[in-house]
Residue, then its C-alpha position, 0 to 999 in steps of 0.5 A: x869253402x867247400x873243397x875236396x881234400x883226402x883222407x889219410x888213405x888218400x881218398x877224397x873227402x867233401x866239405x874240407x877246406x885249403x886251410x887243412x893243408x896250412x894248419x901244420x903238421x900236428x893235423x891228422x892225415x898228413x904224412x909227415x928234353x925239348x920237343x922237335x919242331x915240326x918239319x916242312x912237309x914239302x921237298x926243298x927242291x932248290x935247297x941245299x941238303x947236306x947236313x952231317x949228323x955231327x954238326x950242331x951249329x952253323x953260321x957265325x959262332x955264338x962267341x961273336x954275337x954281343x951280349x950284355x953287360x959287355x955290349x951296353x952302355x953304362x945306365x944312367x941313374x935310376x929315378x922315378x919318372x912320374x907317367x913313364x917309370x914308377x921306381x919302388x925303392x929308395x934309389x939313394x939307399x941302393x947298395x950292392x948285396x943289400x936288400x933294397x929299401x921301399x919307397x915311400x916309407x909308409x903304405x900309400x892306399x890307392x883303390x882305383x882303376x889305374x892301380x893294383x888293388x892290394x890285399x892290405x887295402x883298407x877298401x878291401x872287404x877282407x883285409x890281412x891282419x894276422x896269420x890266422x886270417x892269411x891262412x884262411x885268405x883263400x876261403x874268405x876272399x871268395x865265398x862265391x867261388x868256394x864250391x868250384x875250387x879244389x886243391x886236389x894237385x895240392x893234396x897230392x903234392x903234400x901227401x904223395x910227393x913230399x917225403x914225411x920230413x919234407x912235408x914236416x918243413x913245409x907246414x912248420x917252416x916254409x908256409x909260415x915264412x911265406x904267410x909272413x912275407x905276405x902279410x909285409x905287403x903294407x910294409x914292402x910295397x908302399x907305393x901304389x904299382x900302376x896297372x900297365x894298360x894297353x897303349x901305354x909305354x910305362x915301366x915299373x922297377x921294383x925289388x926282388x923282395x917286393x915281388x917276392x911279397x906279391x908272389x907270396x900274396x898270389x900264392x894265398x890267392x889274396x889279391x881282390x877282384x882276381x877270382x873272376x874273368x867276368x869281373x873289372x880285371x877281365x882283360x888281365x891274366x890270373x894272378x891268384x894261384x887257385x887253378x895251379x891247385x885243381x886237378x891231379x895232373x902230374x904237370x900240377x905236381x911239377x909246377x908246384x915243385x918248381x914254385x915251392x923251390x922258389x919260395x924256399x929260396x927266398x925265404x931262406x936268403x932274400x935275394x938283393x936284386x932289382x927287376x924291371x918291367x916295361x910295357x912298350x907300344x909301336x906307334x910308327x912301324x917300319x916301311x918294310x918294303x922300301x927298307x934297304x937294311x942288310x940282314x945281320x949275323x945269324x947263329x943257328x943251332x939244334x942243341x941248346x936252349x934260349x935261357x942257358x946259351x943265349x945268356x946276356x942276349x935279348x931272350x924271346x918268350x913265345x908269349x901269349x897275349x895274356x903273359x904267362x899263358x897258362x902258367x898258373x893253369x894246366x899250360x906247360x910250353x915255352x912261355x909257362x916253363x920260363x915263368x916257372x924257372x924265372x917266377x919273378x916273371x909271374x908278378x907281371x900278370x898282376x899289372x899287365x893287361x892283355x897286349x895289343x897287336x903292337x905292344x910287347x912286355x920287356x922284363x929285365x933283372x929276373x932270376x932263375x931258381x930252378x933247372x928242368x927237363x923236359x917239355x909239356x907232358x914230360x916237363x920235370x922240375x930238376x932241382x935248384x939252380x944257382x943264377x951267377x948272371x952278372x948284374x948291370x948299374x941298376x942291381x938288375x940281373x943282365x936277363x932281358x926277356x921280351x914277350x911277343x905274342x904271335x898269331x894263331x893259325x888254323x888255316x896253314x895259308x893264312x899266315x902268308x897274307x900281307x896283313x898277317x905278315x905285316x902283323x908279325x914282323x911289326x910285332x917282333x919288331x917292337x920287341x927287338x927295337x930300341x931306337x933310343x940305343x946305338x946298334x953297337x950296344x944292342x945284344x943279340x936276340x935269342x929266339x927260336x920257333x916262335x908261334x909254331x907248334x899248336x900256333x900253327x906257324x910255319x917254322x921257316x917262314x917265322x924264322x925268316x921273319x924274325x930275321x927281317x925284324x932283328x936286322x931292322x932293329x940292328x940286332x943279330x940272331x942266335x936261333x934254337x931249333x930245339x932238336x930239329x937239324x933239317x930246320x937248322x940247315x934250311x934256315x942257315x942256307x937261306x940266310x947265307x944265300x940272301x947275304x951272298x946276293x946281297x938281298x936287303x930286308x925290303x927285297x925279301x919283304x917284297x918276295x914273301x908278297x910274291x909268294x903270297x900272290x903266286x903260290x897261296x892266294x888261290x891255292x885250292x889245297x891245304x899247302x902251296x905246291x911250291x915251299x916258301x924257300x924253294x920260291x925264293x931261291x928261284x925268284x932270286x936266282x932268275x931276277x939275277x940272271x943276265x937275260x932275266x924276262x920275269x922282273x916285270x911280272x915279279x914286281x906286279x906281285x909285290x903285296x900291299x904295304x899295310x904296315 
């Protein structure tokens, strides 16, 4: 495979191989905070605007919101349920602080269109059998891609970022350990891994050791048929890490630091927990227009993060429909950062088909291995992190992350269309709802500016939609504005107003339809003259006035209930 590693003076040399980087230190040439969210441009004429600069949170104290494991009921025994839940370990031998035992005992080869095609399969054209082959796997598996791949980012990490002693450790210890971990796939991942395809309601539970083995194979790019979007996995995310090694971006260097921290941790001391991946489809959405559900509690803050302050809550991943987004490429915003600091999330890309409009992915039990600072271009690895999150009865850390993908809007007004509102409400509700559980056992949702920023969503609308979906699902909300104190004030004031006026989920939904018909549908400008929140204040106050004359006309603006 032709690549372009560098010579000892740092210049790029053609026709070299990535295995030059993996051959050991004896090889010559190797020296041995958050972005502020966008503010609404309109003046919120009827909104309260007092917000002392020292106020960092509003609403219900976060200590009063429910968290796992305290609020949850005891789990039923973990068991494999064919067609519904694939469990890849011996549940009868599951013990605290002991690495789970794979199930079944012998590797079951399943080379078909409903299971992951494994590197160790006898049907694979290039099965890995020993360390030398593992080191050359990236070259052998994709000769057709050889001239397209480059490993500049990996070269810079090894030669310019690492100190000589760290480089020596990488080549003499860490990489060989990762190779050995990858080679254990037939020993550790004995049960065929089902593909979580569109429309399925299905779970996979595996050990952190099994996840680590799969991620080691992803690092060495050994998963067959996964190096081109033109092949059978065109509707799946990338899993092999080849895009991570491309280019000279400083972001790639920081990603590599973060991921190598993970591999160092698991090769030195293998974690003993389990992780569950659940694909969920929403077959019957709520009738939003007729809902009489009241809004639930809201804690909103301009400080803190979902992962730190939302511990034990249902934490929202602002997802791409291809889960993980650009984590193995150039992306480095909320979802990618979460997948980097909790790298066990990345393995979901191996088996999760792109999410449809009525679907989500829920991952329970991942561990945080790294700290970080910054966001996007300013992201930096901040060192290793000791995760002290308690575990549940299945030995999963009580960290539940739900991936829900928002629509992207190039036209600001489009997001207020009834069909778009329904789609976003149903997507959030799919992620939040657990109809099989009692409301008192549901942790709060920890979320923020979902679908905003480059996706073009209006922060105030998205906050309101998530509050409606959470209320219908029976959950309270902890909302993180990532430094935007004005948004914190506006959303808190709106929530307090709706609670005070006893406005139900269905009534807010009706007001959203009125707003579209009255202010957006025939708007000739880029944005309406009247902001959403101003409109809601005006309509609610006028409808509650004793001599109200607008009730009839207001009802005429109700949206079509296309849920």
